[in-house]
C-alpha positions as CSV (number, residue, x, y, z in Angstrom):
1,Q,66.6,-13.8,-1.6
2,V,68.9,-14.3,1.4
3,Q,68.6,-12.0,4.5
4,L,71.2,-11.6,7.0
5,V,70.7,-10.2,10.5
6,E,73.5,-9.7,13.1
7,S,73.0,-9.7,16.7
8,G,75.2,-10.1,19.8
9,G,77.2,-6.8,19.7
10,G,77.8,-4.7,22.9
11,L,80.0,-3.1,25.3
12,V,82.8,-5.2,26.8
13,Q,86.0,-4.7,28.8
14,A,89.3,-5.4,27.6
15,G,90.1,-9.3,27.9
16,G,86.6,-10.1,27.7
17,S,84.6,-12.0,25.1
18,L,81.6,-11.6,22.9
19,R,79.5,-13.9,20.7
20,L,78.2,-12.4,17.4
21,S,75.5,-14.3,15.6
22,C,74.4,-13.9,12.1
23,A,70.8,-15.6,11.0
24,A,70.3,-16.2,7.4
25,S,66.7,-16.6,5.9
26,G,65.6,-17.2,2.4
27,R,67.2,-19.2,0.0
28,T,70.2,-20.4,2.1
29,F,71.0,-23.2,-0.1
30,S,72.6,-20.6,-2.5
31,I,75.1,-19.5,0.3
32,Y,78.6,-20.6,-0.2
33,T,80.9,-18.8,2.1
34,M,79.8,-16.6,4.9
35,G,82.2,-13.9,6.2
36,W,82.7,-11.5,9.2
37,F,84.1,-8.1,8.4
38,R,84.3,-5.1,10.7
39,Q,84.7,-1.4,10.2
40,A,86.1,1.1,12.6
41,P,85.4,4.7,12.1
42,G,87.4,6.4,9.4
43,K,88.6,3.1,8.2
44,E,88.0,0.6,5.6
45,R,86.0,-2.5,6.1
46,D,88.6,-5.2,7.1
47,F,88.2,-9.1,6.7
48,V,87.7,-10.8,10.0
49,A,86.7,-14.5,9.3
50,A,85.0,-16.6,6.8
51,L,83.6,-20.2,6.8
52,T,82.4,-22.1,3.7
53,W,78.7,-23.3,4.2
54,G,79.3,-26.7,2.8
55,G,82.8,-27.8,3.8
56,G,83.2,-26.1,7.0
57,D,86.7,-24.5,6.0
58,T,87.7,-21.5,7.9
59,F,89.6,-18.4,7.2
60,Y,90.9,-15.9,9.7
61,A,92.8,-12.5,9.7
62,D,96.0,-12.6,11.4
63,S,94.9,-10.0,14.0
64,V,92.2,-12.3,15.2
65,K,93.7,-15.6,14.6
66,G,93.7,-17.6,18.0
67,R,91.3,-15.3,19.5
68,F,88.0,-15.5,17.2
69,I,86.4,-18.5,16.1
70,I,83.7,-18.6,13.3
71,S,81.2,-21.4,13.4
72,R,78.1,-22.4,12.1
73,D,74.7,-24.0,13.0
74,N,73.2,-25.6,9.8
75,A,70.0,-26.5,11.2
76,K,69.5,-22.8,12.4
77,N,70.9,-21.2,9.4
78,T,73.2,-19.2,11.6
79,V,77.0,-18.4,11.8
80,A,78.5,-17.0,14.9
81,L,81.7,-15.4,15.6
82,H,83.2,-16.3,19.0
83,M,85.5,-13.4,20.0
84,N,87.8,-13.9,23.0
85,S,90.5,-11.6,24.6
86,L,89.0,-8.6,23.1
87,T,91.3,-5.4,22.9
88,P,90.1,-1.8,22.1
89,E,91.6,-2.4,18.6
90,D,88.7,-4.7,17.9
91,T,86.2,-1.9,18.4
92,A,84.2,-1.6,15.3
93,V,80.9,-2.4,13.5
94,Y,80.9,-6.1,12.5
95,Y,79.1,-7.2,9.5
96,C,78.3,-10.6,8.2
97,A,78.2,-11.3,4.5
98,T,77.6,-14.0,1.8
99,R,80.0,-14.9,-0.9
100,P,78.4,-16.6,-4.0
101,P,79.5,-19.5,-5.7
102,G,82.2,-18.5,-8.5
103,S,83.2,-15.4,-7.2
104,I,86.5,-14.4,-8.7
105,Y,87.5,-12.4,-5.4
106,S,89.1,-14.3,-2.6
107,V,87.3,-14.9,0.8
108,N,89.1,-12.0,2.5
109,D,88.1,-9.4,-0.1
110,P,84.7,-7.5,0.5
111,R,84.2,-7.4,-3.2
112,A,83.5,-11.2,-3.1
113,Y,80.4,-10.7,-0.9
114,S,77.2,-9.8,-2.4
115,L,74.9,-9.6,0.6
116,W,75.5,-7.8,3.7
117,G,73.8,-7.4,7.1
118,Q,73.0,-4.3,8.9
119,G,75.9,-4.5,11.2
120,T,76.2,-4.8,14.9
121,Q,78.4,-2.4,17.2
122,V,81.2,-3.9,19.3
123,T,82.9,-1.7,21.7
124,V,85.8,-2.8,23.9
125,S,86.9,-0.3,26.8
126,S,90.4,-0.3,28.2
């Protein structure tokens, strides 16, 4: 059983940067794609970015393209989300999740992900 633990959230001023990390433990060989989602109060959980574990292919929401970078460290079984040029609209709880092989849902669909971390709060002040 894979477990996910996010860290790195916090309060930052607009224009600043944060780095989120998601540590995976357990049967990491079963992980195919790692994704980051975010959920603001009263809103649905939105896709942010995803990374295939084996091939290193990346996917980004249009709203973060060019500002956020998803990366992985296979030796440490971690996936990071580097967030730059943050705006108040980026304020949300950020979740990492795993998409198992063979999922019928696309990488930007939360239904594709079977395991979620507990989330980490990111607050961007204006």
